C-alpha positions as CSV (number, residue, x, y, z in Angstrom):
1,X,0.0,0.0,0.0
2,X,1.3,3.4,-0.9
3,X,1.1,6.5,1.2
4,X,-0.4,9.4,-0.8
5,X,2.0,11.9,0.8
6,X,5.0,9.9,-0.3
7,X,3.6,9.5,-3.8
8,X,2.9,13.2,-4.0
9,X,6.5,13.9,-3.3
10,X,7.7,11.3,-5.8
11,X,5.5,12.9,-8.5
12,X,6.9,16.4,-7.7
13,X,10.4,15.1,-8.1
14,X,9.5,13.3,-11.3
15,X,8.0,16.4,-12.7
16,X,10.5,19.0,-11.5
17,X,13.8,17.0,-11.6
18,X,15.1,17.9,-8.2
19,X,14.2,17.9,-4.6
20,X,14.7,21.7,-4.4
21,X,12.3,22.4,-7.3
22,X,9.8,19.8,-6.0
23,X,9.9,21.4,-2.5
24,X,9.2,24.8,-4.1
25,X,6.2,23.3,-6.0
26,X,4.9,21.6,-2.9
27,X,5.8,24.5,-0.6
28,X,7.9,22.3,1.7
29,X,11.6,22.0,2.6
30,X,13.9,20.2,0.2
31,X,14.7,17.9,3.1
32,X,11.1,16.9,3.5
33,X,11.0,15.9,-0.2
34,X,14.1,13.9,0.2
35,X,12.9,12.2,3.4
36,X,9.6,11.2,1.8
37,X,11.3,9.9,-1.3
38,X,13.8,7.8,0.7
39,X,10.9,6.4,2.8
40,X,9.0,5.4,-0.3
41,X,12.1,3.7,-1.8
42,X,12.6,1.9,1.5
43,X,9.1,0.6,1.6
44,X,9.2,-0.5,-2.1
45,X,12.7,-1.9,-1.8
46,X,13.8,-0.3,-5.0
47,X,15.5,3.0,-6.0
48,X,13.1,5.3,-7.8
49,X,15.6,7.9,-8.8
50,X,19.2,8.2,-9.7
51,X,20.7,11.1,-7.7
52,X,23.0,13.2,-9.8
53,X,24.8,16.5,-9.3
54,X,22.4,18.0,-12.0
55,X,19.2,16.6,-10.4
56,X,17.3,13.4,-10.2
57,X,16.5,11.0,-13.0
58,X,13.9,8.3,-12.7
59,X,15.1,4.7,-12.7
60,X,13.3,2.1,-14.6
61,X,11.2,1.3,-11.5
62,X,10.5,5.0,-11.1
63,X,9.3,5.2,-14.7
64,X,7.1,2.2,-14.1
65,X,5.6,3.7,-11.0
66,X,4.9,7.1,-12.5
67,X,1.6,6.3,-14.3
68,X,0.3,4.5,-11.3
69,X,1.1,7.5,-9.1
70,X,-0.6,9.8,-11.6
71,X,-3.7,7.6,-11.4
72,X,-3.8,7.9,-7.7
73,X,-3.4,11.6,-8.0
74,X,-6.5,11.8,-10.2
């Protein structure tokens, strides 16, 4: 079972490409975005993003999860 708050943060990272931009979009701290994303990855047991100096890029598993998270959002 997914927690909507975690999925919401995942969607923001997927859409904005960084925890900083996702935090601005959600009006929360960057650290909150990172914490939620790490928690979702821990529960799933898979990395959802590759963390790079230039931002985040979705892993294959993150790309697979994205349409499902968007359905939950709707």
